[in-house]
CHARMM internal coordinates of N, CA and C (Angstrom, degrees):
IC EDIT
DIST 1 N 1 CA 1.4331
DIST 1 CA 1 C 1.5269
ANGL 1 N 1 CA 1 C 109.21
DIST 1 C 2 N 1.2947
ANGL 1 CA 1 C 2 N 117.24
DIHE 1 N 1 CA 1 C 2 N 133.42
DIST 2 N 2 CA 1.4556
ANGL 1 C 2 N 2 CA 123.70
DIHE 1 CA 1 C 2 N 2 CA 178.59
DIST 2 CA 2 C 1.5213
ANGL 2 N 2 CA 2 C 108.26
DIHE 1 C 2 N 2 CA 2 C -114.62
DIST 2 C 3 N 1.3054
ANGL 2 CA 2 C 3 N 117.15
DIHE 2 N 2 CA 2 C 3 N 131.84
DIST 3 N 3 CA 1.4655
ANGL 2 C 3 N 3 CA 120.49
DIHE 2 CA 2 C 3 N 3 CA 179.23
DIST 3 CA 3 C 1.5201
ANGL 3 N 3 CA 3 C 110.06
DIHE 2 C 3 N 3 CA 3 C -103.15
DIST 3 C 4 N 1.3035
ANGL 3 CA 3 C 4 N 114.37
DIHE 3 N 3 CA 3 C 4 N 139.17
DIST 4 N 4 CA 1.4742
ANGL 3 C 4 N 4 CA 122.58
DIHE 3 CA 3 C 4 N 4 CA 179.70
DIST 4 CA 4 C 1.5582
ANGL 4 N 4 CA 4 C 107.63
DIHE 3 C 4 N 4 CA 4 C -70.69
DIST 4 C 5 N 1.3390
ANGL 4 CA 4 C 5 N 114.35
DIHE 4 N 4 CA 4 C 5 N 133.64
DIST 5 N 5 CA 1.4905
ANGL 4 C 5 N 5 CA 119.44
DIHE 4 CA 4 C 5 N 5 CA 178.63
DIST 5 CA 5 C 1.5112
ANGL 5 N 5 CA 5 C 111.46
DIHE 4 C 5 N 5 CA 5 C -76.59
DIST 5 C 6 N 1.3120
ANGL 5 CA 5 C 6 N 117.67
DIHE 5 N 5 CA 5 C 6 N -17.67
DIST 6 N 6 CA 1.4670
ANGL 5 C 6 N 6 CA 119.59
DIHE 5 CA 5 C 6 N 6 CA -179.59
DIST 6 CA 6 C 1.5138
ANGL 6 N 6 CA 6 C 113.27
DIHE 5 C 6 N 6 CA 6 C -89.15
DIST 6 C 7 N 1.3591
ANGL 6 CA 6 C 7 N 118.23
DIHE 6 N 6 CA 6 C 7 N -49.17
DIST 7 N 7 CA 1.4360
ANGL 6 C 7 N 7 CA 121.41
DIHE 6 CA 6 C 7 N 7 CA -175.04
DIST 7 CA 7 C 1.5130
ANGL 7 N 7 CA 7 C 114.87
DIHE 6 C 7 N 7 CA 7 C -114.20
DIST 7 C 8 N 1.3394
ANGL 7 CA 7 C 8 N 117.11
DIHE 7 N 7 CA 7 C 8 N -11.96
DIST 8 N 8 CA 1.4534
ANGL 7 C 8 N 8 CA 122.02
DIHE 7 CA 7 C 8 N 8 CA 177.05
DIST 8 CA 8 C 1.5170
ANGL 8 N 8 CA 8 C 114.47
DIHE 7 C 8 N 8 CA 8 C 84.31
DIST 8 C 9 N 1.3403
ANGL 8 CA 8 C 9 N 118.95
DIHE 8 N 8 CA 8 C 9 N 4.68
DIST 9 N 9 CA 1.4439
ANGL 8 C 9 N 9 CA 121.75
DIHE 8 CA 8 C 9 N 9 CA -178.27
DIST 9 CA 9 C 1.5463
ANGL 9 N 9 CA 9 C 111.12
DIHE 8 C 9 N 9 CA 9 C -67.44
DIST 9 C 10 N 1.3383
ANGL 9 CA 9 C 10 N 114.25
DIHE 9 N 9 CA 9 C 10 N 148.12
DIST 10 N 10 CA 1.4765
ANGL 9 C 10 N 10 CA 121.29
DIHE 9 CA 9 C 10 N 10 CA 174.70
DIST 10 CA 10 C 1.5273
ANGL 10 N 10 CA 10 C 109.95
DIHE 9 C 10 N 10 CA 10 C -76.99
DIST 10 C 11 N 1.3076
ANGL 10 CA 10 C 11 N 116.56
DIHE 10 N 10 CA 10 C 11 N 136.13
DIST 11 N 11 CA 1.4903
ANGL 10 C 11 N 11 CA 121.67
DIHE 10 CA 10 C 11 N 11 CA 178.44
DIST 11 CA 11 C 1.5190
ANGL 11 N 11 CA 11 C 108.41
DIHE 10 C 11 N 11 CA 11 C -133.77
DIST 11 C 12 N 1.3255
ANGL 11 CA 11 C 12 N 115.57
DIHE 11 N 11 CA 11 C 12 N 156.86
DIST 12 N 12 CA 1.4667
ANGL 11 C 12 N 12 CA 121.41
DIHE 11 CA 11 C 12 N 12 CA 177.42
DIST 12 CA 12 C 1.5184
ANGL 12 N 12 CA 12 C 108.37
DIHE 11 C 12 N 12 CA 12 C -63.85
DIST 12 C 13 N 1.3242
ANGL 12 CA 12 C 13 N 115.89
DIHE 12 N 12 CA 12 C 13 N 154.03
DIST 13 N 13 CA 1.4552
ANGL 12 C 13 N 13 CA 121.90
DIHE 12 CA 12 C 13 N 13 CA -178.45
DIST 13 CA 13 C 1.5635
ANGL 13 N 13 CA 13 C 111.74
DIHE 12 C 13 N 13 CA 13 C -59.56
DIST 13 C 14 N 1.3272
ANGL 13 CA 13 C 14 N 116.72
DIHE 13 N 13 CA 13 C 14 N -29.74
DIST 14 N 14 CA 1.4442
ANGL 13 C 14 N 14 CA 119.18
DIHE 13 CA 13 C 14 N 14 CA -178.22
DIST 14 CA 14 C 1.5505
ANGL 14 N 14 CA 14 C 113.29
DIHE 13 C 14 N 14 CA 14 C -97.74
DIST 14 C 15 N 1.3242
ANGL 14 CA 14 C 15 N 117.19
DIHE 14 N 14 CA 14 C 15 N 10.37
DIST 15 N 15 CA 1.4494
ANGL 14 C 15 N 15 CA 121.10
DIHE 14 CA 14 C 15 N 15 CA -179.39
DIST 15 CA 15 C 1.5464
ANGL 15 N 15 CA 15 C 111.01
DIHE 14 C 15 N 15 CA 15 C -67.92
DIST 15 C 16 N 1.3441
ANGL 15 CA 15 C 16 N 114.86
DIHE 15 N 15 CA 15 C 16 N 143.04
DIST 16 N 16 CA 1.4534
ANGL 15 C 16 N 16 CA 120.83
DIHE 15 CA 15 C 16 N 16 CA 178.94
DIST 16 CA 16 C 1.4990
ANGL 16 N 16 CA 16 C 110.29
DIHE 15 C 16 N 16 CA 16 C -100.68
DIST 16 C 17 N 1.3425
ANGL 16 CA 16 C 17 N 117.59
DIHE 16 N 16 CA 16 C 17 N -35.32
DIST 17 N 17 CA 1.4575
ANGL 16 C 17 N 17 CA 122.76
DIHE 16 CA 16 C 17 N 17 CA 175.65
DIST 17 CA 17 C 1.5400
ANGL 17 N 17 CA 17 C 109.29
DIHE 16 C 17 N 17 CA 17 C -128.29
DIST 17 C 18 N 1.3172
ANGL 17 CA 17 C 18 N 115.88
DIHE 17 N 17 CA 17 C 18 N 156.27
DIST 18 N 18 CA 1.4691
ANGL 17 C 18 N 18 CA 122.61
DIHE 17 CA 17 C 18 N 18 CA -178.43
DIST 18 CA 18 C 1.5386
ANGL 18 N 18 CA 18 C 109.35
DIHE 17 C 18 N 18 CA 18 C -67.37
DIST 18 C 19 N 1.3237
ANGL 18 CA 18 C 19 N 116.58
DIHE 18 N 18 CA 18 C 19 N 134.00
DIST 19 N 19 CA 1.4458
ANGL 18 C 19 N 19 CA 121.82
DIHE 18 CA 18 C 19 N 19 CA 179.29
DIST 19 CA 19 C 1.5201
ANGL 19 N 19 CA 19 C 113.55
DIHE 18 C 19 N 19 CA 19 C -68.79
DIST 19 C 20 N 1.3459
ANGL 19 CA 19 C 20 N 116.45
DIHE 19 N 19 CA 19 C 20 N -23.73
DIST 20 N 20 CA 1.4574
ANGL 19 C 20 N 20 CA 120.98
DIHE 19 CA 19 C 20 N 20 CA -178.26
DIST 20 CA 20 C 1.5342
ANGL 20 N 20 CA 20 C 112.35
DIHE 19 C 20 N 20 CA 20 C -91.82
DIST 20 C 21 N 1.3273
ANGL 20 CA 20 C 21 N 118.60
DIHE 20 N 20 CA 20 C 21 N -52.06
DIST 21 N 21 CA 1.4753
ANGL 20 C 21 N 21 CA 119.88
DIHE 20 CA 20 C 21 N 21 CA -173.30
DIST 21 CA 21 C 1.5119
ANGL 21 N 21 CA 21 C 113.49
DIHE 20 C 21 N 21 CA 21 C -109.10
DIST 21 C 22 N 1.3435
ANGL 21 CA 21 C 22 N 118.97
DIHE 21 N 21 CA 21 C 22 N -13.10
DIST 22 N 22 CA 1.4741
ANGL 21 C 22 N 22 CA 121.85
DIHE 21 CA 21 C 22 N 22 CA 177.78
DIST 22 CA 22 C 1.5035
ANGL 22 N 22 CA 22 C 116.94
DIHE 21 C 22 N 22 CA 22 C 84.23
DIST 22 C 23 N 1.3282
ANGL 22 CA 22 C 23 N 117.42
DIHE 22 N 22 CA 22 C 23 N 1.98
DIST 23 N 23 CA 1.4725
ANGL 22 C 23 N 23 CA 118.78
DIHE 22 CA 22 C 23 N 23 CA -179.28
DIST 23 CA 23 C 1.5430
ANGL 23 N 23 CA 23 C 108.84
DIHE 22 C 23 N 23 CA 23 C -71.33
DIST 23 C 24 N 1.3152
ANGL 23 CA 23 C 24 N 115.95
DIHE 23 N 23 CA 23 C 24 N 148.18
DIST 24 N 24 CA 1.4788
ANGL 23 C 24 N 24 CA 121.59
DIHE 23 CA 23 C 24 N 24 CA 179.84
DIST 24 CA 24 C 1.5259
ANGL 24 N 24 CA 24 C 109.66
DIHE 23 C 24 N 24 CA 24 C -66.37
DIST 24 C 25 N 1.2918
ANGL 24 CA 24 C 25 N 116.03
DIHE 24 N 24 CA 24 C 25 N 134.59
DIST 25 N 25 CA 1.4755
ANGL 24 C 25 N 25 CA 122.93
DIHE 24 CA 24 C 25 N 25 CA 178.82
DIST 25 CA 25 C 1.5195
ANGL 25 N 25 CA 25 C 108.53
DIHE 24 C 25 N 25 CA 25 C -96.78
DIST 25 C 26 N 1.3035
ANGL 25 CA 25 C 26 N 116.54
DIHE 25 N 25 CA 25 C 26 N 83.55
DIST 26 N 26 CA 1.4857
ANGL 25 C 26 N 26 CA 119.91
DIHE 25 CA 25 C 26 N 26 CA -178.34
DIST 26 CA 26 C 1.5110
ANGL 26 N 26 CA 26 C 110.75
DIHE 25 C 26 N 26 CA 26 C -69.98
DIST 26 C 27 N 1.2878
ANGL 26 CA 26 C 27 N 114.63
DIHE 26 N 26 CA 26 C 27 N 144.07
DIST 27 N 27 CA 1.4738
ANGL 26 C 27 N 27 CA 121.71
DIHE 26 CA 26 C 27 N 27 CA 176.36
DIST 27 CA 27 C 1.5332
ANGL 27 N 27 CA 27 C 108.09
DIHE 26 C 27 N 27 CA 27 C -97.96
DIST 27 C 28 N 1.2869
ANGL 27 CA 27 C 28 N 114.88
DIHE 27 N 27 CA 27 C 28 N 126.88
DIST 28 N 28 CA 1.4589
ANGL 27 C 28 N 28 CA 120.32
DIHE 27 CA 27 C 28 N 28 CA -178.67
DIST 28 CA 28 C 1.5153
ANGL 28 N 28 CA 28 C 107.16
DIHE 27 C 28 N 28 CA 28 C -110.40
DIST 28 C 29 N 1.3322
ANGL 28 CA 28 C 29 N 115.21
DIHE 28 N 28 CA 28 C 29 N 127.12
DIST 29 N 29 CA 1.4503
ANGL 28 C 29 N 29 CA 119.58
DIHE 28 CA 28 C 29 N 29 CA 176.84
DIST 29 CA 29 C 1.5361
ANGL 29 N 29 CA 29 C 107.49
DIHE 28 C 29 N 29 CA 29 C -132.59
DIST 29 C 30 N 1.3010
ANGL 29 CA 29 C 30 N 116.00
DIHE 29 N 29 CA 29 C 30 N 155.52
DIST 30 N 30 CA 1.4454
ANGL 29 C 30 N 30 CA 120.07
DIHE 29 CA 29 C 30 N 30 CA 178.72
DIST 30 CA 30 C 1.5152
ANGL 30 N 30 CA 30 C 111.02
DIHE 29 C 30 N 30 CA 30 C -68.04
DIST 30 C 31 N 1.3226
ANGL 30 CA 30 C 31 N 118.42
DIHE 30 N 30 CA 30 C 31 N 138.47
DIST 31 N 31 CA 1.4503
ANGL 30 C 31 N 31 CA 120.93
DIHE 30 CA 30 C 31 N 31 CA 176.45
DIST 31 CA 31 C 1.5364
ANGL 31 N 31 CA 31 C 110.26
DIHE 30 C 31 N 31 CA 31 C -64.52
DIST 31 C 32 N 1.3111
ANGL 31 CA 31 C 32 N 116.34
DIHE 31 N 31 CA 31 C 32 N 149.65
DIST 32 N 32 CA 1.4852
ANGL 31 C 32 N 32 CA 119.66
DIHE 31 CA 31 C 32 N 32 CA -178.43
DIST 32 CA 32 C 1.5093
ANGL 32 N 32 CA 32 C 114.00
DIHE 31 C 32 N 32 CA 32 C -54.54
DIST 32 C 33 N 1.3354
ANGL 32 CA 32 C 33 N 118.64
DIHE 32 N 32 CA 32 C 33 N -36.77
DIST 33 N 33 CA 1.4836
ANGL 32 C 33 N 33 CA 119.73
DIHE 32 CA 32 C 33 N 33 CA -177.72
DIST 33 CA 33 C 1.5086
ANGL 33 N 33 CA 33 C 111.43
DIHE 32 C 33 N 33 CA 33 C -65.33
DIST 33 C 34 N 1.3272
ANGL 33 CA 33 C 34 N 120.02
DIHE 33 N 33 CA 33 C 34 N -27.46
DIST 34 N 34 CA 1.4630
ANGL 33 C 34 N 34 CA 119.64
DIHE 33 CA 33 C 34 N 34 CA 178.85
DIST 34 CA 34 C 1.5157
ANGL 34 N 34 CA 34 C 112.45
DIHE 33 C 34 N 34 CA 34 C -69.73
DIST 34 C 35 N 1.3568
ANGL 34 CA 34 C 35 N 115.97
DIHE 34 N 34 CA 34 C 35 N -35.13
DIST 35 N 35 CA 1.4674
ANGL 34 C 35 N 35 CA 119.10
DIHE 34 CA 34 C 35 N 35 CA 177.29
DIST 35 CA 35 C 1.5265
ANGL 35 N 35 CA 35 C 109.87
DIHE 34 C 35 N 35 CA 35 C -69.50
DIST 35 C 36 N 1.3624
ANGL 35 CA 35 C 36 N 116.54
DIHE 35 N 35 CA 35 C 36 N -37.50
DIST 36 N 36 CA 1.4804
ANGL 35 C 36 N 36 CA 119.47
DIHE 35 CA 35 C 36 N 36 CA 178.14
DIST 36 CA 36 C 1.5188
ANGL 36 N 36 CA 36 C 109.89
DIHE 35 C 36 N 36 CA 36 C -64.71
DIST 36 C 37 N 1.2963
ANGL 36 CA 36 C 37 N 117.86
DIHE 36 N 36 CA 36 C 37 N -41.53
DIST 37 N 37 CA 1.4642
ANGL 36 C 37 N 37 CA 121.95
DIHE 36 CA 36 C 37 N 37 CA -179.23
DIST 37 CA 37 C 1.5417
ANGL 37 N 37 CA 37 C 109.02
DIHE 36 C 37 N 37 CA 37 C -62.44
DIST 37 C 38 N 1.3461
ANGL 37 CA 37 C 38 N 115.94
DIHE 37 N 37 CA 37 C 38 N -46.50
DIST 38 N 38 CA 1.4197
ANGL 37 C 38 N 38 CA 121.03
DIHE 37 CA 37 C 38 N 38 CA -178.84
DIST 38 CA 38 C 1.5351
ANGL 38 N 38 CA 38 C 111.10
DIHE 37 C 38 N 38 CA 38 C -58.10
DIST 38 C 39 N 1.3529
ANGL 38 CA 38 C 39 N 115.61
DIHE 38 N 38 CA 38 C 39 N -42.51
DIST 39 N 39 CA 1.4532
ANGL 38 C 39 N 39 CA 121.61
DIHE 38 CA 38 C 39 N 39 CA -179.90
DIST 39 CA 39 C 1.5452
ANGL 39 N 39 CA 39 C 108.56
DIHE 38 C 39 N 39 CA 39 C -62.64
DIST 39 C 40 N 1.3238
ANGL 39 CA 39 C 40 N 118.83
DIHE 39 N 39 CA 39 C 40 N -40.75
DIST 40 N 40 CA 1.4422
ANGL 39 C 40 N 40 CA 122.52
DIHE 39 CA 39 C 40 N 40 CA 179.23
DIST 40 CA 40 C 1.5101
ANGL 40 N 40 CA 40 C 112.32
DIHE 39 C 40 N 40 CA 40 C -63.97
DIST 40 C 41 N 1.3282
ANGL 40 CA 40 C 41 N 116.66
DIHE 40 N 40 CA 40 C 41 N -40.16
DIST 41 N 41 CA 1.4711
ANGL 40 C 41 N 41 CA 121.05
DIHE 40 CA 40 C 41 N 41 CA 179.51
DIST 41 CA 41 C 1.5382
ANGL 41 N 41 CA 41 C 110.57
DIHE 40 C 41 N 41 CA 41 C -65.36
DIST 41 C 42 N 1.3443
ANGL 41 CA 41 C 42 N 116.56
DIHE 41 N 41 CA 41 C 42 N -37.89
DIST 42 N 42 CA 1.4501
ANGL 41 C 42 N 42 CA 119.64
DIHE 41 CA 41 C 42 N 42 CA -179.84
DIST 42 CA 42 C 1.5357
ANGL 42 N 42 CA 42 C 109.65
DIHE 41 C 42 N 42 CA 42 C -65.02
DIST 42 C 43 N 1.3511
ANGL 42 CA 42 C 43 N 116.82
DIHE 42 N 42 CA 42 C 43 N -39.36
DIST 43 N 43 CA 1.4491
ANGL 42 C 43 N 43 CA 120.77
DIHE 42 CA 42 C 43 N 43 CA 179.71
DIST 43 CA 43 C 1.5267
ANGL 43 N 43 CA 43 C 110.24
DIHE 42 C 43 N 43 CA 43 C -65.69
DIST 43 C 44 N 1.3031
ANGL 43 CA 43 C 44 N 118.87
DIHE 43 N 43 CA 43 C 44 N -33.65
DIST 44 N 44 CA 1.4746
ANGL 43 C 44 N 44 CA 121.98
DIHE 43 CA 43 C 44 N 44 CA -177.63
DIST 44 CA 44 C 1.5324
ANGL 44 N 44 CA 44 C 111.36
DIHE 43 C 44 N 44 CA 44 C -80.20
DIST 44 C 45 N 1.3328
ANGL 44 CA 44 C 45 N 115.16
DIHE 44 N 44 CA 44 C 45 N -39.94
DIST 45 N 45 CA 1.4729
ANGL 44 C 45 N 45 CA 118.59
DIHE 44 CA 44 C 45 N 45 CA -171.37
DIST 45 CA 45 C 1.5259
ANGL 45 N 45 CA 45 C 112.08
DIHE 44 C 45 N 45 CA 45 C -105.70
DIST 45 C 46 N 1.3166
ANGL 45 CA 45 C 46 N 118.83
DIHE 45 N 45 CA 45 C 46 N 0.74
DIST 46 N 46 CA 1.4082
ANGL 45 C 46 N 46 CA 121.04
DIHE 45 CA 45 C 46 N 46 CA 174.60
DIST 46 CA 46 C 1.4612
ANGL 46 N 46 CA 46 C 115.22
DIHE 45 C 46 N 46 CA 46 C 77.71
END
COOR INIT
IC SEED 1 N 1 CA 1 C
IC BUILD
């Protein structure tokens, strides 16, 4: 379930726009470099 950041409506996981208000449901993911940095920190700090 994906929730709209504008109106809070529940939307299907594969929805592109909100069923209630029509705003685009952007998918936010961490950039690849942040995962690489995190991996490096784990190697340094255990």
